[in-house]
C-alpha positions as a Python dict, from the first residue, in 0.01 Angstrom:
ca = {
    (1, 'X'): (0, 0, 0),
    (2, 'X'): (-359, 27, 125),
    (3, 'X'): (-488, 380, 175),
    (4, 'X'): (-580, 520, 517),
    (5, 'X'): (-806, 783, 355),
    (6, 'X'): (-1178, 717, 396),
    (7, 'X'): (-1318, 632, 50),
    (8, 'X'): (-1646, 738, -105),
    (9, 'X'): (-1940, 508, -29),
    (10, 'X'): (-2058, 483, -390),
    (11, 'X'): (-1734, 360, -544),
    (12, 'X'): (-1729, 18, -710),
    (13, 'X'): (-1460, -249, -663),
    (14, 'X'): (-1184, -270, -929),
    (15, 'X'): (-1272, -499, -1219),
    (16, 'X'): (-972, -730, -1168),
    (17, 'X'): (-1071, -775, -801),
    (18, 'X'): (-1424, -861, -909),
    (19, 'X'): (-1272, -1122, -1139),
    (20, 'X'): (-1091, -1277, -840),
    (21, 'X'): (-1417, -1281, -645),
    (22, 'X'): (-1603, -1455, -928),
    (23, 'X'): (-1325, -1715, -957),
    (24, 'X'): (-1366, -1821, -594),
    (25, 'X'): (-1743, -1806, -617),
    (26, 'X'): (-1739, -2071, -888),
    (27, 'X'): (-1430, -2277, -804),
    (28, 'X'): (-1505, -2649, -731),
    (29, 'X'): (-1421, -2775, -384),
    (30, 'X'): (-1157, -3018, -515),
    (31, 'X'): (-977, -2741, -700),
    (32, 'X'): (-1008, -2509, -404),
    (33, 'X'): (-831, -2759, -179),
    (34, 'X'): (-526, -2750, -408),
    (35, 'X'): (-527, -2381, -499),
    (36, 'X'): (-183, -2241, -403),
    (37, 'X'): (-319, -1886, -369),
    (38, 'X'): (-557, -1976, -87),
    (39, 'X'): (-405, -1905, 253),
    (40, 'X'): (-508, -2203, 464),
    (41, 'X'): (-349, -2225, 807),
    (42, 'X'): (-408, -2601, 826),
    (43, 'X'): (-186, -2667, 523),
    (44, 'X'): (143, -2549, 671),
    (45, 'X'): (238, -2358, 357),
    (46, 'X'): (140, -2010, 469),
    (47, 'X'): (495, -1879, 506),
    (48, 'X'): (548, -1914, 130),
    (49, 'X'): (259, -1673, 67),
    (50, 'X'): (398, -1344, 204),
    (51, 'X'): (260, -1430, 547),
    (52, 'X'): (456, -1368, 865),
    (53, 'X'): (391, -1407, 1235),
    (54, 'X'): (340, -1055, 1361),
    (55, 'X'): (360, -1164, 1723),
    (56, 'X'): (245, -1431, 1967),
    (57, 'X'): (6, -1321, 2238),
    (58, 'X'): (-137, -1459, 2558),
    (59, 'X'): (-504, -1528, 2490),
    (60, 'X'): (-740, -1591, 2782),
    (61, 'X'): (-1002, -1710, 2535),
    (62, 'X'): (-829, -2047, 2513),
    (63, 'X'): (-824, -2105, 2888),
    (64, 'X'): (-1043, -2360, 3067),
    (65, 'X'): (-1240, -2078, 3231),
    (66, 'X'): (-1279, -1892, 2906),
    (67, 'X'): (-1657, -1849, 2934),
    (68, 'X'): (-1582, -1606, 3218),
    (69, 'X'): (-1459, -1365, 2952),
    (70, 'X'): (-1821, -1267, 2895),
    (71, 'X'): (-1800, -1095, 3234),
    (72, 'X'): (-1642, -750, 3271),
    (73, 'X'): (-1466, -874, 3586),
    (74, 'X'): (-1289, -1168, 3420),
    (75, 'X'): (-918, -1221, 3485),
    (76, 'X'): (-735, -1180, 3154),
    (77, 'X'): (-405, -1297, 3302),
    (78, 'X'): (-501, -1667, 3284),
    (79, 'X'): (-409, -1757, 2929),
    (80, 'X'): (-271, -1973, 2652),
    (81, 'X'): (-91, -1849, 2343),
    (82, 'X'): (-196, -1780, 1984),
    (83, 'X'): (-10, -1648, 1681),
    (84, 'X'): (-117, -1331, 1503),
    (85, 'X'): (-38, -1336, 1131),
    (86, 'X'): (-5, -1053, 879),
    (87, 'X'): (30, -1039, 499),
    (88, 'X'): (306, -810, 371),
    (89, 'X'): (69, -647, 117),
    (90, 'X'): (-197, -572, 380),
    (91, 'X'): (-39, -423, 693),
    (92, 'X'): (-305, -372, 958),
    (93, 'X'): (-498, -689, 879),
    (94, 'X'): (-438, -927, 1167),
    (95, 'X'): (-536, -1291, 1110),
    (96, 'X'): (-577, -1503, 1424),
    (97, 'X'): (-658, -1871, 1359),
    (98, 'X'): (-823, -2073, 1637),
    (99, 'X'): (-867, -1769, 1861),
    (100, 'X'): (-1192, -1888, 2022),
    (101, 'X'): (-1213, -2218, 2209),
    (102, 'X'): (-1503, -2458, 2151),
    (103, 'X'): (-1671, -2347, 2474),
    (104, 'X'): (-1649, -1978, 2387),
    (105, 'X'): (-1780, -2042, 2035),
    (106, 'X'): (-2083, -2222, 2178),
    (107, 'X'): (-2149, -1954, 2437),
    (108, 'X'): (-2119, -1679, 2177),
    (109, 'X'): (-2339, -1865, 1928),
    (110, 'X'): (-2613, -1918, 2186),
    (111, 'X'): (-2608, -1555, 2294),
    (112, 'X'): (-2633, -1434, 1934),
    (113, 'X'): (-2899, -1671, 1798),
    (114, 'X'): (-3107, -1732, 2110),
    (115, 'X'): (-3108, -1414, 2316),
    (116, 'X'): (-3019, -1142, 2066),
    (117, 'X'): (-3231, -1272, 1779),
    (118, 'X'): (-3526, -1277, 2022),
    (119, 'X'): (-3465, -914, 2125),
    (120, 'X'): (-3719, -689, 1942),
    (121, 'X'): (-3476, -395, 1947),
    (122, 'X'): (-3233, -577, 1716),
    (123, 'X'): (-3355, -561, 1358),
    (124, 'X'): (-3311, -829, 1093),
    (125, 'X'): (-3349, -846, 715),
    (126, 'X'): (-3697, -993, 779),
    (127, 'X'): (-3833, -673, 937),
    (128, 'X'): (-3857, -492, 604),
    (129, 'X'): (-4133, -718, 471),
    (130, 'X'): (-4270, -907, 772),
    (131, 'X'): (-4415, -857, 1118),
    (132, 'X'): (-4190, -1060, 1348),
    (133, 'X'): (-4395, -1252, 1610),
    (134, 'X'): (-4162, -1236, 1909),
    (135, 'X'): (-4409, -1432, 2118),
    (136, 'X'): (-4287, -1744, 1932),
    (137, 'X'): (-3950, -1709, 2105),
    (138, 'X'): (-4119, -1784, 2438),
    (139, 'X'): (-4284, -2111, 2329),
    (140, 'X'): (-4215, -2436, 2505),
    (141, 'X'): (-3982, -2624, 2266),
    (142, 'X'): (-4181, -2947, 2307),
    (143, 'X'): (-4511, -2795, 2187),
    (144, 'X'): (-4606, -2778, 1818),
    (145, 'X'): (-4937, -2599, 1787),
    (146, 'X'): (-5009, -2238, 1878),
    (147, 'X'): (-5287, -2343, 2116),
    (148, 'X'): (-5037, -2543, 2324),
    (149, 'X'): (-4769, -2276, 2362),
    (150, 'X'): (-4621, -2212, 2705),
    (151, 'X'): (-4342, -1983, 2828),
    (152, 'X'): (-4006, -2155, 2804),
    (153, 'X'): (-3785, -2192, 3109),
    (154, 'X'): (-3473, -2194, 2891),
    (155, 'X'): (-3493, -1824, 2800),
    (156, 'X'): (-3621, -1650, 2490),
    (157, 'X'): (-3530, -1814, 2159),
    (158, 'X'): (-3705, -1872, 1828),
    (159, 'X'): (-3563, -2224, 1851),
    (160, 'X'): (-3807, -2278, 2139),
    (161, 'X'): (-4077, -2296, 1874),
    (162, 'X'): (-4123, -2638, 1714),
    (163, 'X'): (-4051, -2650, 1336),
    (164, 'X'): (-4414, -2754, 1278),
    (165, 'X'): (-4557, -2462, 1475),
    (166, 'X'): (-4878, -2330, 1316),
    (167, 'X'): (-4796, -1963, 1371),
    (168, 'X'): (-4656, -1764, 1077),
    (169, 'X'): (-4477, -1438, 1009),
    (170, 'X'): (-4738, -1208, 853),
    (171, 'X'): (-4624, -995, 558),
    (172, 'X'): (-4635, -616, 582),
    (173, 'X'): (-4782, -614, 231),
    (174, 'X'): (-4990, -931, 172),
    (175, 'X'): (-5023, -849, -198),
    (176, 'X'): (-4645, -870, -244),
    (177, 'X'): (-4538, -1143, -1),
    (178, 'X'): (-4681, -1464, 140),
    (179, 'X'): (-4666, -1557, 510),
    (180, 'X'): (-4361, -1761, 614),
    (181, 'X'): (-4328, -2033, 876),
    (182, 'X'): (-4078, -2054, 1161),
    (183, 'X'): (-3883, -2315, 958),
    (184, 'X'): (-3864, -2086, 654),
    (185, 'X'): (-3754, -1801, 880),
    (186, 'X'): (-3471, -1987, 1054),
    (187, 'X'): (-3357, -2211, 768),
    (188, 'X'): (-3385, -1992, 458),
    (189, 'X'): (-3502, -1634, 506),
    (190, 'X'): (-3293, -1505, 799),
    (191, 'X'): (-2973, -1348, 663),
    (192, 'X'): (-2860, -1093, 920),
    (193, 'X'): (-2919, -940, 1261),
    (194, 'X'): (-2798, -597, 1376),
    (195, 'X'): (-2675, -539, 1731),
    (196, 'X'): (-2631, -199, 1893),
    (197, 'X'): (-2624, 62, 1617),
    (198, 'X'): (-2902, -36, 1374),
    (199, 'X'): (-2752, 22, 1031),
    (200, 'X'): (-2991, 152, 764),
    (201, 'X'): (-2915, -64, 459),
    (202, 'X'): (-3132, 145, 226),
    (203, 'X'): (-2956, 477, 288),
    (204, 'X'): (-2626, 324, 409),
    (205, 'X'): (-2613, 531, 728),
    (206, 'X'): (-2661, 485, 1100),
    (207, 'X'): (-2988, 649, 1216),
    (208, 'X'): (-2964, 965, 1428),
    (209, 'X'): (-3175, 828, 1714),
    (210, 'X'): (-3007, 664, 2011),
    (211, 'X'): (-2941, 298, 1927),
    (212, 'X'): (-3018, 8, 2158),
    (213, 'X'): (-2725, -74, 2387),
    (214, 'X'): (-2466, -316, 2256),
    (215, 'X'): (-2487, -645, 2452),
    (216, 'X'): (-2257, -604, 2753),
    (217, 'X'): (-2120, -958, 2764),
    (218, 'X'): (-2047, -982, 2391),
    (219, 'X'): (-1894, -634, 2403),
    (220, 'X'): (-1673, -737, 2694),
    (221, 'X'): (-1547, -1039, 2503),
    (222, 'X'): (-1469, -844, 2185),
    (223, 'X'): (-1306, -554, 2371),
    (224, 'X'): (-1079, -785, 2569),
    (225, 'X'): (-966, -946, 2244),
    (226, 'X'): (-931, -618, 2053),
    (227, 'X'): (-881, -335, 2306),
    (228, 'X'): (-807, -76, 2035),
    (229, 'X'): (-1177, -53, 1947),
    (230, 'X'): (-1502, -8, 2140),
    (231, 'X'): (-1785, -242, 2026),
    (232, 'X'): (-2084, -23, 1942),
    (233, 'X'): (-2250, -192, 1644),
    (234, 'X'): (-2244, -535, 1486),
    (235, 'X'): (-2390, -726, 1197),
    (236, 'X'): (-2441, -1098, 1245),
    (237, 'X'): (-2444, -1265, 903),
    (238, 'X'): (-2613, -1607, 869),
    (239, 'X'): (-2492, -1799, 563),
    (240, 'X'): (-2578, -2131, 401),
    (241, 'X'): (-2375, -2295, 123),
    (242, 'X'): (-2447, -2103, -196),
    (243, 'X'): (-2473, -1768, -15),
    (244, 'X'): (-2221, -1489, -77),
    (245, 'X'): (-2136, -1144, 53),
    (246, 'X'): (-2044, -904, -227),
    (247, 'X'): (-1722, -703, -226),
    (248, 'X'): (-1767, -388, -20),
    (249, 'X'): (-1593, -144, 213),
    (250, 'X'): (-1723, -36, 553),
    (251, 'X'): (-1719, 344, 529),
    (252, 'X'): (-2034, 455, 717),
    (253, 'X'): (-1871, 478, 1059),
    (254, 'X'): (-1741, 812, 1196),
    (255, 'X'): (-1440, 623, 1324),
    (256, 'X'): (-1139, 458, 1164),
    (257, 'X'): (-1099, 208, 1447),
    (258, 'X'): (-1055, -153, 1339),
    (259, 'X'): (-1325, -394, 1223),
    (260, 'X'): (-1359, -730, 1398),
    (261, 'X'): (-1476, -1044, 1214),
    (262, 'X'): (-1532, -1372, 1403),
    (263, 'X'): (-1621, -1697, 1224),
    (264, 'X'): (-1848, -1973, 1357),
    (265, 'X'): (-1959, -2290, 1178),
    (266, 'X'): (-1877, -2377, 817),
    (267, 'X'): (-1556, -2260, 650),
    (268, 'X'): (-1573, -1951, 434),
    (269, 'X'): (-1349, -1808, 163),
    (270, 'X'): (-1264, -1447, 250),
    (271, 'X'): (-1135, -1225, -31),
    (272, 'X'): (-954, -903, 60),
    (273, 'X'): (-831, -656, -199),
    (274, 'X'): (-731, -301, -275),
    (275, 'X'): (-637, -83, -570),
    (276, 'X'): (-263, -22, -587),
    (277, 'X'): (-212, 331, -718),
    (278, 'X'): (155, 258, -793),
    (279, 'X'): (83, 35, -1090),
    (280, 'X'): (-298, 63, -1131),
    (281, 'X'): (-345, -302, -1034),
    (282, 'X'): (-556, -467, -769),
    (283, 'X'): (-381, -672, -502),
    (284, 'X'): (-573, -949, -331),
    (285, 'X'): (-549, -1197, -45),
    (286, 'X'): (-763, -1511, -27),
    (287, 'X'): (-816, -1665, 317),
    (288, 'X'): (-991, -1983, 419),
    (289, 'X'): (-1147, -1905, 756),
    (290, 'X'): (-1264, -2173, 996),
    (291, 'X'): (-1481, -2179, 1306),
    (292, 'X'): (-1310, -1989, 1588),
    (293, 'X'): (-1087, -1780, 1358),
    (294, 'X'): (-1081, -1400, 1380),
    (295, 'X'): (-970, -1120, 1148),
    (296, 'X'): (-901, -762, 1257),
    (297, 'X'): (-890, -498, 980),
    (298, 'X'): (-722, -183, 1105),
    (299, 'X'): (-481, 100, 1028),
    (300, 'X'): (-379, 123, 662),
    (301, 'X'): (-609, -172, 577),
    (302, 'X'): (-922, -39, 752),
    (303, 'X'): (-1090, 47, 421),
    (304, 'X'): (-988, -242, 195),
    (305, 'X'): (-1244, -425, -18),
    (306, 'X'): (-1361, -754, 129),
    (307, 'X'): (-1630, -1016, 73),
    (308, 'X'): (-1729, -1383, 100),
    (309, 'X'): (-1754, -1554, -243),
    (310, 'X'): (-1815, -1902, -107),
    (311, 'X'): (-1930, -2092, 200),
    (312, 'X'): (-1786, -2443, 189),
    (313, 'X'): (-2047, -2715, 255),
    (314, 'X'): (-1976, -3001, 493),
    (315, 'X'): (-1710, -2813, 691),
    (316, 'X'): (-1889, -2722, 1014),
    (317, 'X'): (-1702, -2885, 1305),
    (318, 'X'): (-1873, -3208, 1411),
    (319, 'X'): (-1904, -3095, 1771),
    (320, 'X'): (-2120, -2803, 1647),
    (321, 'X'): (-2351, -3008, 1420),
    (322, 'X'): (-2621, -3073, 1679),
    (323, 'X'): (-2660, -2714, 1798),
    (324, 'X'): (-2910, -2589, 1916),
    (325, 'X'): (-3024, -2932, 2040),
    (326, 'X'): (-2768, -2945, 2320),
    (327, 'X'): (-2617, -2741, 2599),
    (328, 'X'): (-2260, -2775, 2723),
    (329, 'X'): (-2302, -3068, 2963),
    (330, 'X'): (-2221, -3426, 2992),
    (331, 'X'): (-2083, -3628, 2690),
    (332, 'X'): (-1751, -3483, 2580),
    (333, 'X'): (-1681, -3428, 2212),
    (334, 'X'): (-1439, -3171, 2072),
    (335, 'X'): (-1377, -3035, 2424),
    (336, 'X'): (-1749, -2964, 2466),
    (337, 'X'): (-1978, -3147, 2706),
    (338, 'X'): (-2312, -3204, 2535),
    (339, 'X'): (-2656, -3276, 2678),
    (340, 'X'): (-3010, -3243, 2535),
    (341, 'X'): (-3178, -2911, 2614),
    (342, 'X'): (-3531, -2951, 2476),
    (343, 'X'): (-3466, -2825, 2121),
    (344, 'X'): (-3420, -3172, 1971),
    (345, 'X'): (-3640, -3093, 1669),
    (346, 'X'): (-3378, -2843, 1549),
    (347, 'X'): (-3085, -3086, 1576),
    (348, 'X'): (-2851, -3045, 1280),
    (349, 'X'): (-2948, -2683, 1202),
    (350, 'X'): (-2594, -2556, 1255),
    (351, 'X'): (-2433, -2829, 1040),
    (352, 'X'): (-2506, -2629, 723),
    (353, 'X'): (-2455, -2277, 859),
    (354, 'X'): (-2178, -2021, 877),
    (355, 'X'): (-2217, -1733, 1124),
    (356, 'X'): (-2004, -1420, 1100),
    (357, 'X'): (-1999, -1169, 1386),
    (358, 'X'): (-1878, -836, 1244),
    (359, 'X'): (-1818, -566, 1506),
    (360, 'X'): (-1726, -201, 1466),
    (361, 'X'): (-1698, 129, 1652),
    (362, 'X'): (-1945, 389, 1518),
    (363, 'X'): (-1773, 711, 1627),
    (364, 'X'): (-1464, 837, 1807),
}
């Protein structure tokens, strides 16, 4: 059984679990599709893999008015139903396929990568080596050169800046790093954004100073879905095919409340594992997570090892491919009404991306 005791931060994952991770990092797509150990809720074979339905819940996130869930006054009684699954070896890990509707996924994606990325109080992996020019997020999306920039009426977003914009991100140390363009920033260099509590990746702690407030609307959504935890900090991971997230455990929080993981975009392989003290072996669970799926790691499985060995190319839902070049109005595709919004030059950006929103409570 997984341990509820908070582990040491400097421990390394068991060798046999690392072997599992490496297997799914290298496995070809054709082999992956047939692998009987991968829990894939679209196959219909999950109940032969120690998976059971824990319960069925009413979920307002699937309702027609689901975007209202970003408001603290939303009515959670209007709902549809979703199944919550659990693996017998990992009690406390709740797997909820298709939790978020298309409309909610789009609204969440736009809030994260337009508004929050453009908020100077939320740090990214870029801040360590570059000065981030937030003025680019206010450019008119139809203007290319810095001399033609104008404030955008669509709200702050780095996608308001044309891919051929002449402005660059200046390095903190010019001798060690070269300037990067807006295209390099959004397409290759950007790997994560922190919301609320700004985690210090060097020292693996949360700083003592008061963090920026967690976004109210995103916090409302997460708390309504998972009322056992209070959203106080989040890491937004931005993946492309070929990217991975190494096996790790989240142990820096002064709270054992559950961890929330929400998937957007391309499918990802999610490996979960723990050391079984009864027979000195490592037990593992391999999930294929799709856009709109959620995982909640709580209770006895709060501190299990987990990571992403592979992002599967070509699996982003077609209705998401064009983001951020559309808003949710008037051609209907995949239950989403699409219309141009002025960011046409970035059309197709999301087709190769996987976004993970990982939310946690910092303290009790």
